[in-house]
N, C-alpha and C positions, 0 to 999 in steps of 0.2 A: 546738166539735167536735160532729159529729153523734153521735147516741146509738148507731146501729147500723153505719154504714158510714164508713170512712175515705176522705176525698176527696183524690185524688192529682192533682198536676200533673206532667206529663212535661216534663223539661228536656232539650231536644235531640230533634229529630224525625227522626233518621236511621233506618237500616235496622233496627237492633235494636228501636227503639221501635215503628216501624210494623209490623214483621213478627212481633213476639213479645209485647212488653209490653202494647201497647194492645189487641190482641185477647184476651190472656190475662187481663187484669183482669176481663173480663166473665164469666170462669168462677168467680170468687170469690163468696161471699155476704156479705162484710164490707167490701168495697172498691168504689170507683167512680171513674171518670175524670172530672175536673172542669175541667182546663185544660191547655194546651200552651204551652210557651215555646220559641220558635224565631226565628231570624233570617231565615227564608225566607218571603216573602210568599205564595208558592203553597201551601206546606205549611200556613201559618196559615189560609188561606181554605178549602182543600179538606178538611183533617183536622178542623178545627173544625166544619165542616158535617157531615162524615161521622159524627162522634161526638157532636154536639150539645153542644159545649163552647166555652169562651172561649179565644182565643189571645192571647198576650202576646209582645212582643218582648223580647230580652235586656235592653234599656234599661229595660223596665218590670218587671223581675224583683223589685226591691225593693217596688214597688207591689203586686204579686201577693202577696208574702209578708205584707204588712200588711193585705190585703184582707178577711180572714176567710172567703175562699171555699175555702180548702184547709187540710188538716191535715198533708199529707206531700208530699214531692217524690220523684220517681224521676229521678236524674241519669244521663243517658246521652249526654253530650257527648263529644268527643274527650278522651282521658285527661288531657292537660295543662290542661284547663279545669275539672276536677272540683273542685279545692280552693276556688275562689272561690264557686262555686254552693253547695257543701256548707256551708261555714262561714257564709255569709250566711243560709242557711235555719236552721241550728242556732241562730244568735244571735237569730233572730226567733222562736224557739220552735217551728219547724216540723220535723217528723220527716223523716229522710232515709234513703232506700235508694239507694245509689250503686253503679253498675256497677264491676266489677273491671277492671284493678287500681284500688285505692282512690285512688291518687295516683301521681305520678311521682317521689317522693322520700320517704324516711323522715321528713324534716322536715315535709313537707306533711301526711303522715298524722298526725304528732304535733300539728300545728296543728288538724286536724279533731277529734282526741280531746280537746284542751283546750277547744275550742268546745263539744263535747258535754258535757263535765263541768261547764261553766259554765251549761249550759242544762238545762231539764227535758225537752228533746226527745231522741229516740232516733236512733241511727245504726246502720244495718245495711249491711254489704257484701253485694252481690247475688250470693251463691254459690247459684245455683239448684239445683245438685246436692246441696246439704245437705238438700233436701226431696224428692229423687227416690228412690222406694222401693228400686230396685236398688242405688244408691250407698250409701244409708243402711244397707241390709242388709250390704253388704260391709264398711263401716266397723265396724259392730257385731260381725260375726263375727270380723274381724281382731283387734279389741281383746279379744274373748272367748277368743282362742287357738285358734279352730277350724282354723287353718292351721299351727299350731305357732308357733315364733318366726320372725317375718318377717326375712329377710336381705337381699333385693334387690328393686328395682322398676325396670322399664324400660318406656318409652312412646314412641310416635310419634304426632305430631299435625301434620298438614299440610293446606294448601289452596293452590289456584292463585288468587292474589289480584291484582286489577286495580290497577296502580300509580296509576291516577287516583282510586281510592277514598281517603278521608282516611287510612286505615291505611297507604297505600302511600308516603307522602312526608312523614311527620312525625317522622322520626328513630327512634332506638332505642325510645322510649317509645310510639310508634305502631306498632311492628313486631311480629314473631311471638313474641318472648319474653314481653313483658307481655300480649299478646293471647291467644295460644294456650298459651304456657308456663305461665300461671297455673293451668291445669286440671291437668296432671300434677303440678305442684309442690304444689298444694293436696291432690290425691289422695294423694300420697306422705306428706305431713305428717300427714294424718288416718288413713291406714292404719297408719303407724308410731306414731301418737300421740306424736310427738316433733318437735323442731326441728333443722334441719341446723346443722352446726358448720363446714363448709367447702364452697366452691363453686369449680368450674373450668369454663370454657366455651371452645369453639372455634367460630368463625363463618366462613361462606363467602358469597361473592356470585356469583350467576350473571351472567356478563358480558353476556348478552343481555337482561337485565332492567334496569329503571330505578329500582329501589329505592334510597333513601338510607340504607341500613342493611344489616347482614348478613341476607340473606333466608333462610338456613338456619343453625341454631345447635344444637350438641350440648352438653348440660349434664350435669355429674356432681356429685352432692351426697354429702357424707359426713354420716351421722347418728351420734349416740351409739351405743355398743355395736357399732361396726364394721359398721353397716348402710349400704348405698349405694342411691342412686336415680339413674337416668339417664333423660334424655328428649331427643328431637330434635324440633324444631319448624321449620316451613318455610312460607313464602309462595310457593314456586316449585315445588310438586310437585302430583301428583294428590292428591285428597282421601284422607286416611287418619286413623283414630283407633283406637288400640289400646294396651293395656298388659298387662303381666304382673307379678305379684308372687309371689315365691318364699319359702316358709317351710320350716321343718324337717319338716313333715308333709304339705305340699301345694303344688302349683303352681296359681295362679289366673290365667286369661287372660280379659280383658274386651274385648268388641267387640259393638256400639258402646258407648262409655264416656263420651264428653264432649258429644255432640251433643243436639239437641232437635228436636221437630217432631211432628206428629200421627201419624207412622208410625215414630217412633224410640222403641224400648223398650230400656233398658239390659239387657245380657245378660252372664253370665260362666260360665266352665267351671272346675270344681274337679277337679284330677287328683291322685289319691293312689295308693298301692301297690295299692289295691283296684280302681282304674279311674277313669273320669271321669263327672261328673254336671253337666248343664247347668241353669242357673237363668236363666229368662227372665222379664222384667217387662213388663207392658203399658205402652204409651205413656201419659204423663200430661202435663198442661199445667204445665211446669216454671216458667214465669213467673207463672202464676196461683198456683201453689203457694207460691212465695217471697213473693208479695204477700199471700196469705191468712195466712201465718205472721206476717209483719211487722205487718199490721193487728191480728191477734190480740194481739201483744205490746203494741201501742199501747193497744188497748181494755182490756186487762187489766193494764196497767202491769208488763209483764215485760221483762227485758233480753234482746234477741235474741242467739242463739248466734253466728252469724257477724257479730260486731260490728266496730267499728273496729279493735280489736286484731288480730282475725283477718286483716283486710285489711293491716294494717301488717306482720304477720309474713311475709306473702308478698312485700310490696313490698321489705322489707329484703334478701330473697334476690334479687329481680329487680335491685336496685341493685348487688348483689355480682356478678351475672352481667355487667352492663354494665362494671363495673370489670375483671373478668377478661378480657373481650373486648378492652378497651383496653390492658391490660398484658401479657396472656399468662400471668399468674400465677394460682396458686390463692389465693383470698381466704378468710381465716379469718373466721368469724362468732362473735360473743359467744354463749355458751351461754344459751339461753332456754327457758322452759317455758310451757305454756298449760294452765290448769286445765280450762277448758270444752271439751267435745267434742260432736260430733253425737250425739244420742240417738234411739232407735228411734221415739219419738213424733213426731219431725219429719217422718217420711215421710207425704206427702199425695198423695191419688189423685184429683185434679181431672181431669175428662175434657178432652182436648185441644180447643182452639179451632180453628176453620177459619182458616188463616193466608193472607194475600194472597200471590200469586205475585210474583216480583221485578219483572215488568213492570207490576204494579198499584201499586207503591210511588210515592209522590209526590215528585218532585224529588230522587231519590237515585241516586248513582253506586254501584251494588251492589258488594259485595266480590268476587264471583266474576268471574274473568277470562273 
């Protein structure tokens, strides 16, 4: 391992890798891009030349893991392929940052955690908002009691997604709940500092669209102490991202709240009996921030906060949503607790990288319809 910078391989050269992670890593001072793993020959040629890195095919993944050329991988393949790439890297002693959702089943998450426990390598779920200053500020203030006792959370997160994109035809685990729903779910869990105990979901399908899943889903979560969280996600609406959380002393509304980009700064408004106050945060490079943090954990042998367990705790809820959609019933969840939470020191303020436009991406069917 290098003394100063962690060398990353990107596994999967899709939109999120090209448009966010690969530019963002250049904003860090402790990380560098070393390799790309892709099954697309055009991506291999053009992206390797653009970044001055080596490209490997998926068949050569094991060779890369044993090459000594990398210290960590960023896994950004379609969700159903996460497990094999993550476990192989961990078993080879290579650190892993994996995009959310961590996997497509609780059992697959447990497999990853077991591989991590057998290895000296670290596993982090790529929750970029755990390092975004506005989100970290909200989590900190909520746990401190600034808004009183939180009672209810409500969110909307929607996009108009092209059915030809990989997200548009890979079933429930490629659809809006694991993709978009992970954001409000993770936000509610961290604002409440608690884990849900029951889930109910209702899904609909637009007959004019070609998705092979419910393209719009409304989810209700019951938390301990009679707290509730609700969110609606959709692949068939205009773009929307907003949430509110209501406490006994204040109502908080956040918009934007889940997105990223050089012009996107998280903002929230706190309304009390005395009036309203707006809190705006400057845009930061969220992908650079999460990479900076993970590399720091590797270099200083610290366990990352959004670890494999944090990913599993969201996946178990996503699996319950799927079950509720299939049965029409409310699904009970085993009571669980999580000791670790986001701390103020995780907020990082790396300046945003210049991101390529969608028409500049190599061999990508973009998500936007």
